[in-house]
N, C-alpha and C positions, 0 to 999 in steps of 0.2 A: 591407429593412434593408441599408444599405451593406455590400458584402462584406468590406471592411477592417475594419469595426466588428465584424462576425460573427466574423472570423477571431481578433481580440483577445479577444472574449468566449469563444470556444472554447478558446484557449490558456490563459486564466485559469481556466477550469473544470477543464482537465486539471492545471494547476499546484495547483489547490486538492485534487484527489484525491491527487497525489503527496505533498503536504505532509501531508494527513490520514494517508496510508499510513505514512510516516515517524513521524510524532507517536504514532500508535496502536501501533507497534511498539516505539517507545522507552518507552511507559508501559504496555506490555502490556494494552492496551483491546481486549479481544476483540470486543465489540459495535461499537465504533468502527472496528475493522479490518475486520469483515465488511461494513461500509457502503462500503468501498472496491471491492467486487466485486458483480457481479450474482450472486445465490446459486448459479444453475446455471451459471456461468461455467465453461468449460474451460481450466485454466491448466497451464503446463509451466514449472516452475523448475529443471529438471534433477534436482534431488533428490526433487522431487514432481511427479507428473503426474496430474491429476484435477479433480475439481469444486472450486470455492472453498469451498463450505459444509463440505467435509471438509478443506480445507487450513487454514482459520483456526484451528480448535481445536487441530490438529496442530502448527502452527508456534508457537502460544501456549505449548503445553506444552513444545516443544523450547527456547523462550526461557527457561524457568525452570531449566533444568539449569545448575548452577554451572559456570563456566568459570574458567581461571587468570588470564586477563587480563580487567580490567573492560571491560564493553561500551561501544562508542563509539556516540553517538547517530547515528541515520541522518539526522535533519533537516539538511538542507543546501539548496543552491540547484542545481536541476536546469534546463538549458535546455530549453524547450519550443519546438521549431521546426517 
């Protein structure tokens, strides 16, 4: 396969995961959010460091805590370079 075509396919695949990440956080879709990670992935978001399979239920629970300002959707356009 042409390297340029492969690069475009790779960028689109990355973009698809980013969009799925944002959408599943917006909708508090735990199963969908888990699909954004390898289950045994090690992640570090500053406030959390550990495996993705421990992060997803924790961040979903945190998202249910009422806040004073309405949440802003995460879905947006991120450049994949």
